[in-house]
C-alpha positions as CSV (number, residue, x, y, z in Angstrom):
1,V,155.3,82.4,131.1
2,I,153.5,79.2,130.3
3,A,154.6,77.6,127.0
4,V,153.6,73.9,127.0
5,P,152.2,71.6,124.3
6,T,148.5,71.7,123.6
7,D,147.8,68.8,121.2
8,F,144.5,68.5,119.5
9,D,142.2,65.9,121.0
10,P,140.1,64.4,118.2
11,A,137.6,62.9,120.6
12,A,137.0,66.1,122.4
13,R,137.4,68.2,119.2
14,R,139.6,70.7,121.0
15,F,143.1,71.4,122.2
16,D,144.1,69.4,125.3
17,T,144.9,72.3,127.7
18,S,145.6,70.2,130.8
19,A,149.3,71.0,130.7
20,V,148.4,74.8,130.7
21,E,146.2,74.3,133.7
22,A,148.9,72.2,135.5
23,G,151.3,75.0,134.9
24,M,148.9,77.5,136.4
25,E,148.6,75.4,139.5
26,R,152.3,75.3,139.9
27,V,152.6,79.1,139.6
28,D,149.8,79.6,142.1
29,A,151.6,77.3,144.6
30,C,154.7,79.6,144.3
31,N,153.2,83.0,143.9
32,P,149.4,83.6,143.6
33,D,150.0,87.2,142.8
34,A,152.1,86.6,139.7
35,V,150.9,87.6,136.2
36,M,150.7,84.5,134.1
37,V,151.4,84.7,130.3
38,I,149.9,81.9,128.3
39,K,152.0,81.4,125.1
40,S,150.5,78.0,124.2
41,P,147.9,77.8,121.4
42,V,144.5,77.6,122.9
43,P,140.9,77.6,121.7
44,V,139.3,81.0,121.0
45,G,137.7,82.1,124.3
46,Y,139.9,79.9,126.5
47,T,141.9,82.6,128.4
48,E,138.8,84.6,129.3
49,T,136.9,81.4,130.4
50,I,139.8,80.1,132.5
51,R,140.3,83.5,134.1
52,K,136.7,83.6,135.3
53,K,137.0,80.1,136.5
54,L,140.1,81.1,138.5
55,G,138.4,84.1,140.1
56,G,139.8,86.9,137.9
57,R,143.5,85.8,138.0
58,K,146.0,88.0,136.3
59,L,146.3,86.3,132.9
60,L,147.7,87.5,129.5
61,H,147.8,85.6,126.2
62,C,150.8,86.1,123.9
63,P,150.7,83.9,120.8
64,E,154.0,82.8,119.3
65,F,154.7,83.1,115.6
66,L,157.8,80.9,115.2
67,R,158.7,79.1,112.0
68,E,160.1,75.6,111.9
69,S,164.0,75.7,112.2
70,K,163.9,79.5,112.6
71,A,162.7,79.9,116.2
72,L,165.7,81.8,117.5
73,Y,165.7,84.1,114.5
74,D,162.0,84.8,114.9
75,N,162.5,85.8,118.5
76,L,165.3,88.2,117.7
77,F,163.6,89.5,114.6
78,P,159.8,89.0,115.3
79,S,157.3,89.8,112.6
80,R,155.0,91.2,115.3
81,I,154.1,91.1,118.9
82,V,150.5,90.4,119.9
83,I,149.3,90.5,123.5
84,G,145.8,89.6,124.6
85,T,144.5,91.2,127.8
86,D,141.4,92.6,129.5
87,L,141.1,96.0,127.8
88,E,138.9,97.2,130.7
89,D,141.4,96.3,133.4
90,G,144.0,99.0,134.0
91,K,146.5,96.9,135.9
92,L,146.3,94.1,133.4
93,M,146.8,96.6,130.5
94,E,149.9,97.8,132.3
95,A,151.2,94.3,132.6
96,A,150.5,93.7,128.9
97,Q,152.5,96.8,128.0
98,M,155.3,95.7,130.3
99,F,155.5,92.3,128.8
100,A,155.5,93.7,125.3
101,E,158.4,95.9,126.3
102,L,160.3,92.9,127.6
103,L,159.9,91.1,124.2
104,Q,161.0,94.3,122.4
105,E,164.0,94.6,124.7
106,G,165.0,91.0,124.0
107,A,164.9,91.4,120.2
108,V,167.5,92.7,117.9
109,K,164.9,94.2,115.5
110,E,163.7,97.7,116.4
111,N,160.3,99.3,115.9
112,I,158.5,95.9,116.1
113,D,154.8,96.1,115.1
114,T,153.0,95.5,118.5
115,R,149.3,95.1,119.1
116,I,147.5,94.8,122.4
117,M,144.0,93.5,122.1
118,G,141.4,91.4,123.8
119,F,142.1,87.8,124.9
120,S,140.0,86.1,122.3
121,E,141.1,88.3,119.5
122,A,144.8,87.4,120.3
123,E,143.9,83.7,120.3
124,A,142.1,84.1,117.0
125,V,145.1,85.9,115.4
126,K,147.2,82.8,116.0
127,L,144.7,80.2,114.7
128,F,143.7,82.3,111.7
129,S,147.3,83.0,110.8
130,N,148.3,79.4,110.7
131,T,145.1,78.4,108.9
132,Y,145.9,81.0,106.2
133,L,149.4,79.6,105.9
134,A,147.8,76.1,105.6
135,L,145.4,77.5,103.0
136,R,148.3,78.8,100.9
137,V,150.1,75.5,101.1
138,S,146.9,73.7,100.1
139,F,146.2,76.1,97.2
140,F,149.6,75.5,95.5
141,N,149.4,71.8,96.2
142,E,146.0,71.7,94.5
143,L,147.5,73.7,91.6
144,D,150.3,71.1,91.4
145,T,147.8,68.2,91.5
146,F,145.9,69.9,88.6
147,A,149.1,70.3,86.6
148,E,150.1,66.7,87.2
149,V,146.7,65.3,86.1
150,K,146.5,67.6,83.1
151,G,150.2,67.2,82.0
152,L,151.0,70.8,82.6
153,D,154.2,72.5,83.9
154,T,153.6,73.5,87.5
155,R,156.6,75.8,87.6
156,Q,155.4,77.9,84.6
157,I,152.0,78.4,86.2
158,I,153.3,79.4,89.6
159,D,156.0,81.7,88.1
160,G,153.3,83.4,86.0
161,M,151.0,83.8,89.1
162,G,153.8,85.1,91.3
163,L,154.3,88.2,89.1
164,D,151.1,89.6,90.5
165,P,152.4,91.5,93.6
166,R,149.2,90.6,95.4
167,I,150.1,86.9,95.2
168,G,153.9,87.1,95.2
169,A,156.6,84.5,94.6
170,Y,156.9,83.1,98.1
171,Y,155.5,80.3,100.2
172,N,154.4,78.6,97.0
173,N,156.6,75.5,96.6
174,P,154.4,72.3,96.3
175,S,154.9,69.6,98.8
176,F,153.3,66.3,100.1
177,G,151.0,68.4,102.2
178,Y,151.3,70.7,105.3
179,G,152.5,69.0,108.4
180,G,154.5,69.6,111.5
181,Y,153.3,70.5,115.0
182,C,151.3,73.6,114.4
183,L,149.4,73.8,111.1
184,P,147.4,70.5,111.3
185,K,146.3,71.0,114.9
186,D,145.6,74.7,114.6
187,T,143.4,74.3,111.5
188,R,141.4,71.6,113.2
189,Q,141.0,73.7,116.3
190,L,139.8,76.7,114.3
191,L,137.4,74.4,112.4
192,A,136.0,73.2,115.8
193,D,135.7,76.9,117.0
194,C,133.7,77.6,113.8
195,E,130.8,75.4,115.0
196,G,127.7,77.4,114.5
197,V,129.5,79.8,112.2
198,P,128.7,79.8,108.5
199,E,131.9,78.7,106.8
200,N,133.2,76.5,103.9
201,L,136.8,77.5,103.5
202,I,138.2,76.4,106.9
203,E,136.7,72.9,106.5
204,A,138.1,72.8,102.9
205,V,141.6,73.5,104.1
206,V,141.5,70.6,106.5
207,Q,140.0,68.2,103.8
208,S,142.4,69.5,101.1
209,N,145.4,68.2,103.0
210,R,143.9,64.7,103.3
211,T,143.1,64.7,99.6
212,R,146.6,65.8,98.6
213,K,148.2,62.9,100.6
214,D,145.7,60.5,99.0
215,F,146.7,61.8,95.5
216,I,150.4,61.7,96.2
217,T,150.1,58.1,97.5
218,E,148.3,57.0,94.3
219,R,151.0,58.7,92.1
220,I,153.7,56.8,94.0
221,L,151.9,53.5,93.6
222,D,151.5,54.1,89.9
223,L,155.3,54.8,89.5
224,A,156.0,51.7,91.5
225,G,153.8,49.6,89.3
226,V,151.4,48.7,92.1
227,T,148.0,48.4,90.5
228,E,146.7,45.4,92.5
229,A,147.2,44.2,96.1
230,S,149.4,41.4,94.9
231,D,151.8,43.8,93.3
232,A,152.6,45.4,96.7
233,K,154.2,42.2,98.1
234,D,157.6,42.7,96.5
235,C,157.5,46.5,96.3
236,T,159.8,48.7,98.5
237,V,159.4,52.4,98.6
238,G,162.2,54.5,100.1
239,V,161.5,57.6,102.1
240,Y,164.3,60.1,101.9
241,R,164.2,62.2,105.1
242,L,161.3,62.7,107.4
243,I,162.3,66.3,108.5
244,M,159.7,68.9,107.9
245,K,162.0,71.5,106.2
246,S,165.5,71.7,104.8
247,G,168.0,72.5,107.6
248,S,165.7,71.2,110.3
249,D,166.2,68.3,112.6
250,N,162.5,68.0,113.5
251,C,160.6,64.9,112.2
252,R,157.6,65.5,114.3
253,R,154.3,65.0,112.4
254,S,155.9,65.6,109.1
255,S,153.5,65.4,106.1
256,V,155.5,62.3,104.9
257,H,154.2,60.4,107.9
258,G,150.7,60.4,106.3
259,I,152.1,59.2,103.0
260,M,154.0,56.3,104.8
261,E,150.8,55.3,106.6
262,R,148.9,55.1,103.4
263,L,151.6,53.1,101.6
264,L,151.9,50.6,104.5
265,N,148.1,50.2,104.5
266,R,148.3,49.2,100.8
267,G,150.8,46.5,101.7
268,V,153.9,48.2,100.4
269,S,157.2,47.9,102.3
270,V,158.7,51.2,103.4
271,I,162.3,51.9,104.3
272,I,163.6,55.2,105.6
273,Y,166.8,57.1,105.4
274,E,166.8,59.7,108.1
275,P,170.2,60.6,109.8
276,V,168.6,62.6,112.6
277,L,166.9,59.5,114.0
278,A,169.2,57.5,116.4
279,G,169.4,53.8,116.6
280,E,168.2,50.9,114.4
281,G,164.9,49.3,113.9
282,V,161.5,50.6,112.8
283,F,159.9,54.0,112.8
284,L,156.2,54.4,112.2
285,G,156.2,51.0,110.5
286,G,159.1,51.8,108.2
287,E,162.5,50.1,108.5
288,L,165.4,52.6,109.2
289,V,168.3,52.1,106.8
290,R,171.6,53.9,107.8
291,D,173.6,53.4,104.7
292,L,172.5,55.7,101.8
293,A,173.8,53.4,99.1
294,E,171.9,50.5,100.5
295,F,168.8,52.6,100.8
296,K,169.0,53.7,97.1
297,A,169.6,50.1,95.9
298,R,166.7,48.6,97.9
299,S,164.1,51.2,96.8
300,R,162.0,50.7,93.8
301,V,160.8,54.2,94.1
302,I,162.3,56.9,96.3
303,I,160.1,59.7,97.6
304,A,161.4,63.1,98.9
305,N,159.3,66.0,100.1
306,R,162.4,68.2,99.5
307,W,165.1,67.7,96.9
308,D,168.7,67.0,97.8
309,S,171.7,66.9,95.5
310,C,172.7,63.4,96.8
311,L,169.7,62.1,94.9
312,E,171.0,63.1,91.5
313,D,172.1,59.6,90.7
314,V,168.6,58.1,91.3
315,K,166.5,60.7,89.6
316,D,165.0,58.0,87.4
317,K,163.2,56.5,90.4
318,L,162.7,59.6,92.5
319,Y,159.3,61.1,93.1
320,T,159.2,64.7,94.6
321,R,157.0,67.7,94.1
322,D,159.8,70.1,95.1
323,I,159.6,72.5,92.1
324,F,161.8,75.3,93.4
325,Q,164.2,73.3,95.6
326,R,163.4,75.4,98.7
327,D,160.9,75.4,101.5
């Protein structure tokens, strides 16, 4: 099983799959007859292309569907199992079935929905799934932007929408934008894969996330009283937590990073309260502050992607779009 990072390379406009290929070389050196299962996200068509390049090697593609801070749970209670294989290759079909059975055996959940399909279809399931999730985040964020600009109550609108069972009252809490390791890079890869394909929506999802962060930044600056460049000199904005979700310890590529970058570019000083980061000093241009009371006192405005009860005493200078106080 090859499960290594595949970061999106903006210059090449595709995932950097060099770590996947390095893993294949190591497997070949140990056992050239082994069936290799690629679990890393890859461009649509990658597995089939690399298989031909390697002379018909025994490859499967098995996308992961793990949520931030719930990876173990999602392995034990998976929403589905998807295996990509060569549907015309009997031995590889057997291998796909065997691997699916291993995943079923390792889970606590029974009767897991399992689909065996072509390589490229399995790759597309992963990218389109994450792009749909990014689309849903973006939709409710744009709804929230509309409500803020028009002076409306975001919660009332979302509550009313959620009564339609086709929409539902889930995955609808506004935020500073989608972030983390998967959604930003997977949406950009799918957009790259759409070259030559008539589309508008995928591109809009990517752009919407940038627009949301721009809007959030302007709202923070307004609350801080920064209307001109000279105002930023003595302004300190406090960032409460960099983690992606409540209960997580992962700060990697959080949507808050984009807000921080924009604030720093406008000349605002940024301080950060993030207990999961070790040591002192600076993180992404922001000063790490260990003492919560000091953090609160020094901040003209405090921003929090997700609410925490410890911020109750500074609500007058807190900016968050966490309407439902959940992820």
